[in-house]
N, C-alpha and C positions, 0 to 999 in steps of 0.2 A: 208275751203280745208287746205289742209296739203301737201305743198312743200318738194319733197326732191332733194337736191343738190348732185350733184357726188356722186351718189349711186351705191353701187353695190352690190354683196350676203351677206355680213358680216354687211354692214354699210351706213349712208352718213353721208360727213362732216358736212351738213347743213340739217338741218331741220323748212321749217318756217311753223308756226300755229298760228292762232288768235293772227294777232303781232307781238308773239315772234318771236326769233332766238334762235336754237339751235346748239350749236355746238360740234362735237366732241372732244375727248381729243386730244389735239396737246402738239409736242412735237418738239423740237428744234435738230439742229446739233451745234457741238463743246465738248470739253472735260469736261471745268467746267459749274457750274450750272449758272452761269454769261453769257456763251455764249449760253446756250441751252435757257437759259431765255429769252435772248433777240431776240435769231430767233424762238422761241416758240409764244412770243409777236409778234413780224410780221407777224407769219402766222392766228395768232387770226385779228391781222387789216386786213388782206386780207380778209379771210372769211367772216369778220364781213360786209366789203364793198362791197361784193358781193351781201350779202345777204339783203343790204340797211338798214345797219345799222353803229355804230358806237362805239369806246370804250367810248362815251360822255355818251352812251345808256344803258350800260350794268348793268345787274339785279344782277347778280349772278354768282362768280367765285370758282369753285373747283380747290385748287392746292393739288398733290401729289409728295411729296418729296421724294427720293430713301433714302434721311437721313437729319433728321432735324438738322444735323450739318448745313447743306445748308442755314437753316432758313433765318441769317440775310442776305446773299449773295443773294437770290432770292429776299428779301424783298427790298434792293437795287434798283434791276433791276424794280422790281414791282413799285414801290413807283414812282420812276421818270418817268415811262409811264402813271401810270393811273392821267388822268385830275383833274386837282384840283377841290373837290366838287363832282365830280362824282363815287367815289369808290361806287364800288359794295358789297352786303352783300356776306362775301367770308367764306370759310372754307380751313385750309392748315392738312395734316396729312399727314404720313409716309406710304409708301407702296413698295411693291415691284412690281417694274415698268415692263411691257412685254419684255424687253433689259436688260441685265446688265450694259451698257454703256448710260442707261437714268438715269439722276439725277434730270427731273421735268417733272410733264405732267400737263396741265393747261385747265380745262373745264369751258369753258363759254356760258352764259343763258343772251340775249339782248334783247329790244324791237326793233323793227324795227322803222328807225327815223321818222319820219313824221310831 
């Protein structure tokens, strides 16, 4: 069974299938990459919780930065947020994001807690 949560014509914020939680790309508010990453990861936390998962159950993360010059600053926030011993498989690259003010977008896949 596939469960879609917060669905509209274009996308679902959460899709659950076979014990796996797929989140749509999350962005955050703020002007700096640190502020946006903090806000973005807060959104990830809330969606994972709603889906019956948590950051301890992350399997994979894809991170898009508008500018790779922000890599170290984003990683400072990321490293403090990821639980010790629970780092997911991860990729990070540079991409033109949907809005010129966006500095970071994060996509997470996680296992349902259980």
